[in-house]
PDB file as gemmi writes it, atoms N, CA and C in Angstrom:
CRYST1    1.000    1.000    1.000  90.00  90.00  90.00 P 1                      
ATOM      1  N   MET A   1     111.030  27.711  38.565  1.00  0.00           N  
ATOM      2  CA  MET A   1     110.773  28.122  37.308  1.00  0.00           C  
ATOM      3  C   MET A   1     109.504  28.657  36.868  1.00  0.00           C  
ATOM      4  N   ASP A   2     109.144  29.606  36.178  1.00  0.00           N  
ATOM      5  CA  ASP A   2     107.556  30.173  36.025  1.00  0.00           C  
ATOM      6  C   ASP A   2     107.586  29.873  34.852  1.00  0.00           C  
ATOM      7  N   PRO A   3     106.297  28.974  34.596  1.00  0.00           N  
ATOM      8  CA  PRO A   3     106.196  28.423  33.125  1.00  0.00           C  
ATOM      9  C   PRO A   3     106.291  29.543  31.861  1.00  0.00           C  
ATOM     10  N   VAL A   4     106.061  28.880  30.826  1.00  0.00           N  
ATOM     11  CA  VAL A   4     106.630  29.839  29.534  1.00  0.00           C  
ATOM     12  C   VAL A   4     105.446  29.395  28.973  1.00  0.00           C  
ATOM     13  N   ARG A   5     104.456  30.655  28.351  1.00  0.00           N  
ATOM     14  CA  ARG A   5     103.201  30.472  27.570  1.00  0.00           C  
ATOM     15  C   ARG A   5     103.045  31.348  25.983  1.00  0.00           C  
ATOM     16  N   THR A   6     102.752  31.235  25.382  1.00  0.00           N  
ATOM     17  CA  THR A   6     102.517  31.910  23.676  1.00  0.00           C  
ATOM     18  C   THR A   6     101.890  33.340  23.951  1.00  0.00           C  
ATOM     19  N   CYS A   7     102.152  34.342  23.636  1.00  0.00           N  
ATOM     20  CA  CYS A   7     100.861  35.561  23.264  1.00  0.00           C  
ATOM     21  C   CYS A   7     100.273  34.889  22.184  1.00  0.00           C  
ATOM     22  N   VAL A   8      98.801  35.402  22.401  1.00  0.00           N  
ATOM     23  CA  VAL A   8      98.349  34.939  20.723  1.00  0.00           C  
ATOM     24  C   VAL A   8      98.397  36.091  19.923  1.00  0.00           C  
ATOM     25  N   GLY A   9      98.683  37.502  20.340  1.00  0.00           N  
ATOM     26  CA  GLY A   9      98.673  38.341  19.596  1.00  0.00           C  
ATOM     27  C   GLY A   9     100.140  38.893  18.869  1.00  0.00           C  
ATOM     28  N   CYS A  10     101.027  38.455  19.870  1.00  0.00           N  
ATOM     29  CA  CYS A  10     102.592  38.434  19.241  1.00  0.00           C  
ATOM     30  C   CYS A  10     103.112  37.391  18.650  1.00  0.00           C  
ATOM     31  N   ARG A  11     102.907  36.581  19.505  1.00  0.00           N  
ATOM     32  CA  ARG A  11     103.603  35.156  19.406  1.00  0.00           C  
ATOM     33  C   ARG A  11     105.038  35.189  20.067  1.00  0.00           C  
ATOM     34  N   VAL A  12     105.091  35.994  20.933  1.00  0.00           N  
ATOM     35  CA  VAL A  12     106.119  35.446  21.337  1.00  0.00           C  
ATOM     36  C   VAL A  12     106.097  34.812  22.893  1.00  0.00           C  
ATOM     37  N   ARG A  13     107.277  33.936  23.011  1.00  0.00           N  
ATOM     38  CA  ARG A  13     107.041  33.139  24.263  1.00  0.00           C  
ATOM     39  C   ARG A  13     107.530  34.104  25.219  1.00  0.00           C  
ATOM     40  N   ALA A  14     106.547  34.080  26.789  1.00  0.00           N  
ATOM     41  CA  ALA A  14     106.652  34.685  27.795  1.00  0.00           C  
ATOM     42  C   ALA A  14     106.197  33.956  28.800  1.00  0.00           C  
ATOM     43  N   SER A  15     107.117  34.490  29.964  1.00  0.00           N  
ATOM     44  CA  SER A  15     106.679  33.676  31.287  1.00  0.00           C  
ATOM     45  C   SER A  15     105.088  34.106  31.927  1.00  0.00           C  
ATOM     46  N   ARG A  16     105.031  33.214  32.494  1.00  0.00           N  
ATOM     47  CA  ARG A  16     102.802  33.289  32.345  1.00  0.00           C  
ATOM     48  C   ARG A  16     102.921  34.610  33.572  1.00  0.00           C  
ATOM     49  N   SER A  17     103.534  34.929  34.414  1.00  0.00           N  
ATOM     50  CA  SER A  17     103.413  35.801  35.037  1.00  0.00           C  
ATOM     51  C   SER A  17     103.841  37.325  34.482  1.00  0.00           C  
ATOM     52  N   ALA A  18     104.092  37.229  33.026  1.00  0.00           N  
ATOM     53  CA  ALA A  18     103.931  38.751  32.233  1.00  0.00           C  
ATOM     54  C   ALA A  18     103.113  38.704  31.361  1.00  0.00           C  
ATOM     55  N   LEU A  19     102.059  37.412  31.132  1.00  0.00           N  
ATOM     56  CA  LEU A  19     100.836  37.459  30.567  1.00  0.00           C  
ATOM     57  C   LEU A  19      99.443  37.171  31.517  1.00  0.00           C  
ATOM     58  N   ILE A  20      98.589  37.917  30.537  1.00  0.00           N  
ATOM     59  CA  ILE A  20      97.340  37.750  31.353  1.00  0.00           C  
ATOM     60  C   ILE A  20      96.554  36.792  30.254  1.00  0.00           C  
ATOM     61  N   ARG A  21      95.719  35.918  30.986  1.00  0.00           N  
ATOM     62  CA  ARG A  21      94.612  34.439  30.616  1.00  0.00           C  
ATOM     63  C   ARG A  21      93.562  35.379  30.067  1.00  0.00           C  
ATOM     64  N   VAL A  22      92.875  35.103  29.243  1.00  0.00           N  
ATOM     65  CA  VAL A  22      91.505  35.382  28.478  1.00  0.00           C  
ATOM     66  C   VAL A  22      91.096  34.106  28.549  1.00  0.00           C  
ATOM     67  N   VAL A  23      89.635  34.193  29.120  1.00  0.00           N  
ATOM     68  CA  VAL A  23      88.820  32.764  28.435  1.00  0.00           C  
ATOM     69  C   VAL A  23      87.675  33.507  28.048  1.00  0.00           C  
ATOM     70  N   ALA A  24      86.443  32.488  27.189  1.00  0.00           N  
ATOM     71  CA  ALA A  24      85.462  32.794  26.470  1.00  0.00           C  
ATOM     72  C   ALA A  24      84.426  32.375  27.701  1.00  0.00           C  
ATOM     73  N   ASN A  25      83.470  33.084  27.621  1.00  0.00           N  
ATOM     74  CA  ASN A  25      82.212  32.387  28.760  1.00  0.00           C  
ATOM     75  C   ASN A  25      81.168  33.051  27.765  1.00  0.00           C  
ATOM     76  N   HIS A  26      80.174  32.292  27.279  1.00  0.00           N  
ATOM     77  CA  HIS A  26      78.694  32.382  26.611  1.00  0.00           C  
ATOM     78  C   HIS A  26      79.603  33.581  25.283  1.00  0.00           C  
ATOM     79  N   SER A  27      80.648  33.494  24.956  1.00  0.00           N  
ATOM     80  CA  SER A  27      80.601  34.091  23.493  1.00  0.00           C  
ATOM     81  C   SER A  27      81.353  35.326  24.030  1.00  0.00           C  
ATOM     82  N   VAL A  28      81.812  35.796  25.301  1.00  0.00           N  
ATOM     83  CA  VAL A  28      82.178  37.069  25.763  1.00  0.00           C  
ATOM     84  C   VAL A  28      83.564  36.372  26.429  1.00  0.00           C  
ATOM     85  N   LEU A  29      84.438  37.584  25.722  1.00  0.00           N  
ATOM     86  CA  LEU A  29      85.945  37.432  26.280  1.00  0.00           C  
ATOM     87  C   LEU A  29      85.904  37.955  27.964  1.00  0.00           C  
ATOM     88  N   ILE A  30      86.144  37.433  28.643  1.00  0.00           N  
ATOM     89  CA  ILE A  30      86.806  37.964  30.030  1.00  0.00           C  
ATOM     90  C   ILE A  30      88.169  37.446  30.767  1.00  0.00           C  
ATOM     91  N   LEU A  31      89.032  38.561  31.041  1.00  0.00           N  
ATOM     92  CA  LEU A  31      90.288  38.489  31.739  1.00  0.00           C  
ATOM     93  C   LEU A  31      90.197  37.207  32.986  1.00  0.00           C  
ATOM     94  N   ASP A  32      90.751  36.759  32.925  1.00  0.00           N  
ATOM     95  CA  ASP A  32      91.019  35.840  33.785  1.00  0.00           C  
ATOM     96  C   ASP A  32      92.515  36.248  34.638  1.00  0.00           C  
ATOM     97  N   GLU A  33      91.963  37.119  35.768  1.00  0.00           N  
ATOM     98  CA  GLU A  33      93.179  37.872  36.422  1.00  0.00           C  
ATOM     99  C   GLU A  33      94.240  36.501  37.254  1.00  0.00           C  
ATOM    100  N   ARG A  34      93.576  35.774  37.856  1.00  0.00           N  
ATOM    101  CA  ARG A  34      94.336  34.806  38.633  1.00  0.00           C  
ATOM    102  C   ARG A  34      94.195  33.746  38.207  1.00  0.00           C  
ATOM    103  N   ALA A  35      94.108  33.577  36.635  1.00  0.00           N  
ATOM    104  CA  ALA A  35      94.324  32.260  35.995  1.00  0.00           C  
ATOM    105  C   ALA A  35      93.795  31.106  36.673  1.00  0.00           C  
ATOM    106  N   VAL A  36      92.270  30.754  36.934  1.00  0.00           N  
ATOM    107  CA  VAL A  36      92.059  30.159  37.703  1.00  0.00           C  
ATOM    108  C   VAL A  36      90.635  29.647  36.813  1.00  0.00           C  
ATOM    109  N   MET A  37      90.024  30.162  36.071  1.00  0.00           N  
ATOM    110  CA  MET A  37      88.754  29.915  35.261  1.00  0.00           C  
ATOM    111  C   MET A  37      88.828  28.730  34.761  1.00  0.00           C  
ATOM    112  N   PRO A  38      87.761  27.872  34.857  1.00  0.00           N  
ATOM    113  CA  PRO A  38      87.934  26.511  33.787  1.00  0.00           C  
ATOM    114  C   PRO A  38      87.731  26.906  32.497  1.00  0.00           C  
ATOM    115  N   GLY A  39      88.341  26.007  32.064  1.00  0.00           N  
ATOM    116  CA  GLY A  39      88.373  25.871  30.344  1.00  0.00           C  
ATOM    117  C   GLY A  39      89.465  26.567  29.982  1.00  0.00           C  
ATOM    118  N   ARG A  40      89.600  26.187  27.991  1.00  0.00           N  
ATOM    119  CA  ARG A  40      90.523  26.556  27.695  1.00  0.00           C  
ATOM    120  C   ARG A  40      90.724  28.149  27.920  1.00  0.00           C  
ATOM    121  N   GLY A  41      92.365  28.832  28.088  1.00  0.00           N  
ATOM    122  CA  GLY A  41      92.566  30.137  28.204  1.00  0.00           C  
ATOM    123  C   GLY A  41      93.789  30.253  26.891  1.00  0.00           C  
ATOM    124  N   ALA A  42      93.434  31.685  26.455  1.00  0.00           N  
ATOM    125  CA  ALA A  42      94.344  32.323  25.679  1.00  0.00           C  
ATOM    126  C   ALA A  42      95.186  32.902  26.625  1.00  0.00           C  
ATOM    127  N   TRP A  43      96.589  33.296  26.294  1.00  0.00           N  
ATOM    128  CA  TRP A  43      97.363  34.099  27.116  1.00  0.00           C  
ATOM    129  C   TRP A  43      97.758  35.365  25.564  1.00  0.00           C  
ATOM    130  N   LEU A  44      98.132  36.405  26.368  1.00  0.00           N  
ATOM    131  CA  LEU A  44      98.675  37.623  25.590  1.00  0.00           C  
ATOM    132  C   LEU A  44      99.056  38.314  26.531  1.00  0.00           C  
ATOM    133  N   HIS A  45     100.014  39.544  26.001  1.00  0.00           N  
ATOM    134  CA  HIS A  45     100.578  40.490  26.683  1.00  0.00           C  
ATOM    135  C   HIS A  45      99.728  41.870  27.171  1.00  0.00           C  
ATOM    136  N   PRO A  46      99.835  42.610  27.763  1.00  0.00           N  
ATOM    137  CA  PRO A  46      98.718  43.422  28.408  1.00  0.00           C  
ATOM    138  C   PRO A  46      99.039  44.935  27.280  1.00  0.00           C  
ATOM    139  N   THR A  47      99.261  44.544  26.203  1.00  0.00           N  
ATOM    140  CA  THR A  47      99.916  46.000  25.749  1.00  0.00           C  
ATOM    141  C   THR A  47      98.595  45.767  24.260  1.00  0.00           C  
ATOM    142  N   GLN A  48      98.541  47.178  23.932  1.00  0.00           N  
ATOM    143  CA  GLN A  48      97.430  47.368  23.030  1.00  0.00           C  
ATOM    144  C   GLN A  48      97.983  46.925  22.028  1.00  0.00           C  
ATOM    145  N   GLU A  49      99.056  46.973  21.260  1.00  0.00           N  
ATOM    146  CA  GLU A  49      99.346  46.125  19.769  1.00  0.00           C  
ATOM    147  C   GLU A  49      99.207  44.933  19.817  1.00  0.00           C  
ATOM    148  N   CYS A  50      99.354  44.347  20.712  1.00  0.00           N  
ATOM    149  CA  CYS A  50      98.979  42.433  21.274  1.00  0.00           C  
ATOM    150  C   CYS A  50      97.674  42.335  20.661  1.00  0.00           C  
ATOM    151  N   ILE A  51      96.866  43.058  21.675  1.00  0.00           N  
ATOM    152  CA  ILE A  51      95.453  43.258  21.815  1.00  0.00           C  
ATOM    153  C   ILE A  51      94.963  43.532  20.292  1.00  0.00           C  
ATOM    154  N   ASP A  52      95.664  44.379  19.600  1.00  0.00           N  
ATOM    155  CA  ASP A  52      94.987  44.603  18.478  1.00  0.00           C  
ATOM    156  C   ASP A  52      95.259  43.398  17.186  1.00  0.00           C  
ATOM    157  N   THR A  53      96.650  42.868  17.119  1.00  0.00           N  
ATOM    158  CA  THR A  53      96.919  41.836  16.928  1.00  0.00           C  
ATOM    159  C   THR A  53      95.808  41.050  16.962  1.00  0.00           C  
ATOM    160  N   ALA A  54      95.984  40.489  17.908  1.00  0.00           N  
ATOM    161  CA  ALA A  54      95.115  39.410  18.359  1.00  0.00           C  
ATOM    162  C   ALA A  54      93.761  39.337  17.391  1.00  0.00           C  
ATOM    163  N   LEU A  55      92.685  40.592  18.067  1.00  0.00           N  
ATOM    164  CA  LEU A  55      91.584  40.843  17.152  1.00  0.00           C  
ATOM    165  C   LEU A  55      91.859  40.525  15.736  1.00  0.00           C  
ATOM    166  N   ARG A  56      92.967  41.160  15.214  1.00  0.00           N  
ATOM    167  CA  ARG A  56      93.085  41.256  13.672  1.00  0.00           C  
ATOM    168  C   ARG A  56      92.998  39.928  13.048  1.00  0.00           C  
ATOM    169  N   ARG A  57      93.724  39.323  13.882  1.00  0.00           N  
ATOM    170  CA  ARG A  57      94.364  37.744  13.269  1.00  0.00           C  
ATOM    171  C   ARG A  57      93.132  36.707  13.668  1.00  0.00           C  
ATOM    172  N   HIS A  58      91.949  37.344  14.479  1.00  0.00           N  
ATOM    173  CA  HIS A  58      91.169  36.131  15.221  1.00  0.00           C  
ATOM    174  C   HIS A  58      91.514  35.508  15.747  1.00  0.00           C  
ATOM    175  N   ALA A  59      92.846  35.336  16.758  1.00  0.00           N  
ATOM    176  CA  ALA A  59      93.271  34.688  17.323  1.00  0.00           C  
ATOM    177  C   ALA A  59      92.627  34.197  18.514  1.00  0.00           C  
ATOM    178  N   PHE A  60      91.976  34.713  19.090  1.00  0.00           N  
ATOM    179  CA  PHE A  60      91.504  34.442  20.209  1.00  0.00           C  
ATOM    180  C   PHE A  60      90.160  33.189  19.875  1.00  0.00           C  
ATOM    181  N   ALA A  61      89.499  33.303  19.099  1.00  0.00           N  
ATOM    182  CA  ALA A  61      88.827  31.820  18.681  1.00  0.00           C  
ATOM    183  C   ALA A  61      89.160  31.276  18.578  1.00  0.00           C  
ATOM    184  N   ARG A  62      90.565  31.030  17.436  1.00  0.00           N  
ATOM    185  CA  ARG A  62      91.356  30.031  17.287  1.00  0.00           C  
ATOM    186  C   ARG A  62      91.790  29.389  18.868  1.00  0.00           C  
ATOM    187  N   ALA A  63      92.306  30.147  19.305  1.00  0.00           N  
ATOM    188  CA  ALA A  63      92.840  29.605  20.735  1.00  0.00           C  
ATOM    189  C   ALA A  63      92.213  29.144  21.324  1.00  0.00           C  
ATOM    190  N   LEU A  64      90.845  29.683  21.263  1.00  0.00           N  
ATOM    191  CA  LEU A  64      89.972  29.432  22.274  1.00  0.00           C  
ATOM    192  C   LEU A  64      88.718  28.085  21.512  1.00  0.00           C  
ATOM    193  N   ARG A  65      89.073  27.875  20.447  1.00  0.00           N  
ATOM    194  CA  ARG A  65      88.246  26.881  19.594  1.00  0.00           C  
ATOM    195  C   ARG A  65      86.762  27.013  19.850  1.00  0.00           C  
ATOM    196  N   VAL A  66      86.072  28.241  19.783  1.00  0.00           N  
ATOM    197  CA  VAL A  66      85.159  28.866  19.300  1.00  0.00           C  
ATOM    198  C   VAL A  66      84.455  29.217  18.193  1.00  0.00           C  
ATOM    199  N   SER A  67      83.323  28.649  17.831  1.00  0.00           N  
ATOM    200  CA  SER A  67      82.929  28.906  16.312  1.00  0.00           C  
ATOM    201  C   SER A  67      81.907  30.304  16.187  1.00  0.00           C  
ATOM    202  N   THR A  68      81.963  30.659  17.025  1.00  0.00           N  
ATOM    203  CA  THR A  68      80.703  31.655  17.236  1.00  0.00           C  
ATOM    204  C   THR A  68      81.507  33.037  17.517  1.00  0.00           C  
ATOM    205  N   PRO A  69      80.638  34.167  16.983  1.00  0.00           N  
ATOM    206  CA  PRO A  69      81.366  35.669  17.202  1.00  0.00           C  
ATOM    207  C   PRO A  69      81.802  36.088  18.315  1.00  0.00           C  
ATOM    208  N   LEU A  70      83.348  36.192  18.696  1.00  0.00           N  
ATOM    209  CA  LEU A  70      83.126  36.763  20.447  1.00  0.00           C  
ATOM    210  C   LEU A  70      83.209  38.345  20.941  1.00  0.00           C  
ATOM    211  N   ASP A  71      82.415  38.696  21.876  1.00  0.00           N  
ATOM    212  CA  ASP A  71      82.302  40.175  22.104  1.00  0.00           C  
ATOM    213  C   ASP A  71      83.426  40.456  22.780  1.00  0.00           C  
ATOM    214  N   THR A  72      84.483  41.445  22.163  1.00  0.00           N  
ATOM    215  CA  THR A  72      85.785  41.822  22.391  1.00  0.00           C  
ATOM    216  C   THR A  72      85.511  43.174  23.303  1.00  0.00           C  
ATOM    217  N   GLN A  73      84.428  43.745  23.487  1.00  0.00           N  
ATOM    218  CA  GLN A  73      84.352  45.304  24.326  1.00  0.00           C  
ATOM    219  C   GLN A  73      84.751  45.074  25.130  1.00  0.00           C  
ATOM    220  N   THR A  74      84.168  43.914  26.468  1.00  0.00           N  
ATOM    221  CA  THR A  74      84.715  44.085  27.433  1.00  0.00           C  
ATOM    222  C   THR A  74      86.067  43.521  28.019  1.00  0.00           C  
ATOM    223  N   ILE A  75      86.791  43.032  27.412  1.00  0.00           N  
ATOM    224  CA  ILE A  75      87.861  42.748  27.459  1.00  0.00           C  
ATOM    225  C   ILE A  75      89.230  44.232  27.200  1.00  0.00           C  
ATOM    226  N   GLU A  76      88.367  44.967  26.109  1.00  0.00           N  
ATOM    227  CA  GLU A  76      89.070  46.210  25.362  1.00  0.00           C  
ATOM    228  C   GLU A  76      89.172  47.077  26.597  1.00  0.00           C  
ATOM    229  N   LYS A  77      88.028  47.193  27.159  1.00  0.00           N  
ATOM    230  CA  LYS A  77      87.473  48.113  28.329  1.00  0.00           C  
ATOM    231  C   LYS A  77      88.532  47.932  29.214  1.00  0.00           C  
ATOM    232  N   ARG A  78      88.760  47.050  30.091  1.00  0.00           N  
ATOM    233  CA  ARG A  78      89.609  46.441  30.836  1.00  0.00           C  
ATOM    234  C   ARG A  78      90.657  46.378  30.367  1.00  0.00           C  
ATOM    235  N   LEU A  79      91.355  46.095  29.325  1.00  0.00           N  
ATOM    236  CA  LEU A  79      92.574  46.250  29.387  1.00  0.00           C  
ATOM    237  C   LEU A  79      93.439  47.539  29.067  1.00  0.00           C  
ATOM    238  N   ASN A  80      92.078  48.725  28.946  1.00  0.00           N  
ATOM    239  CA  ASN A  80      92.692  49.937  28.378  1.00  0.00           C  
ATOM    240  C   ASN A  80      93.135  50.232  29.976  1.00  0.00           C  
ATOM    241  N   GLY A  81      92.804  50.321  30.982  1.00  0.00           N  
ATOM    242  CA  GLY A  81      93.331  50.560  32.630  1.00  0.00           C  
ATOM    243  C   GLY A  81      93.951  49.542  33.268  1.00  0.00           C  
ATOM    244  N   TYR A  82      94.607  48.371  32.596  1.00  0.00           N  
ATOM    245  CA  TYR A  82      95.031  47.187  33.429  1.00  0.00           C  
ATOM    246  C   TYR A  82      96.672  47.731  32.998  1.00  0.00           C  
ATOM    247  N   GLY A  83      97.468  48.451  32.044  1.00  0.00           N  
ATOM    248  CA  GLY A  83      98.795  48.717  32.227  1.00  0.00           C  
ATOM    249  C   GLY A  83      99.324  49.003  33.611  1.00  0.00           C  
ATOM    250  N   ASN A  84      99.116  49.590  34.375  1.00  0.00           N  
ATOM    251  CA  ASN A  84      99.445  49.924  35.737  1.00  0.00           C  
ATOM    252  C   ASN A  84      99.824  49.099  36.412  1.00  0.00           C  
ATOM    253  N   LYS A  85      98.497  48.068  36.493  1.00  0.00           N  
ATOM    254  CA  LYS A  85      98.732  47.135  37.902  1.00  0.00           C  
ATOM    255  C   LYS A  85      99.906  46.086  37.098  1.00  0.00           C  
ATOM    256  N   VAL A  86     100.220  46.063  35.482  1.00  0.00           N  
ATOM    257  CA  VAL A  86     101.111  44.944  35.304  1.00  0.00           C  
ATOM    258  C   VAL A  86     102.630  45.280  35.283  1.00  0.00           C  
ATOM    259  N   ASN A  87     102.272  46.879  35.268  1.00  0.00           N  
ATOM    260  CA  ASN A  87     103.785  47.360  35.752  1.00  0.00           C  
ATOM    261  C   ASN A  87     104.397  47.419  37.194  1.00  0.00           C  
ATOM    262  N   GLY A  88     103.505  46.792  38.013  1.00  0.00           N  
ATOM    263  CA  GLY A  88     103.850  47.311  39.660  1.00  0.00           C  
ATOM    264  C   GLY A  88     103.348  48.110  40.260  1.00  0.00           C  
ATOM    265  N   SER A  89     102.568  49.009  39.490  1.00  0.00           N  
ATOM    266  CA  SER A  89     101.697  49.993  39.870  1.00  0.00           C  
ATOM    267  C   SER A  89     100.440  49.787  41.006  1.00  0.00           C  
ATOM    268  N   LYS A  90     100.145  50.189  41.873  1.00  0.00           N  
ATOM    269  CA  LYS A  90      98.668  49.820  42.444  1.00  0.00           C  
ATOM    270  C   LYS A  90      97.636  50.849  42.548  1.00  0.00           C  
TER     271      LYS A  90                                                      
END                                                                             
């Protein structure tokens, strides 16, 4: 049975394989595609709606327990092209 995590954007529980893990490294949000990077992680559906909601609610800073502002440009660029991989395309 696949572990269950909660999306920081929409707050819906889903299997770990349906979500992507995001970590903060020196105040920059980074996709942890293999889910093996050290430290706290925030789980997110790879949809634009969940990304926008998480950013609007400052959910990444809260989930990752970071008090400094986070650079979200890296994750937004990566997630814009990530949908095809998640949906099974190569």
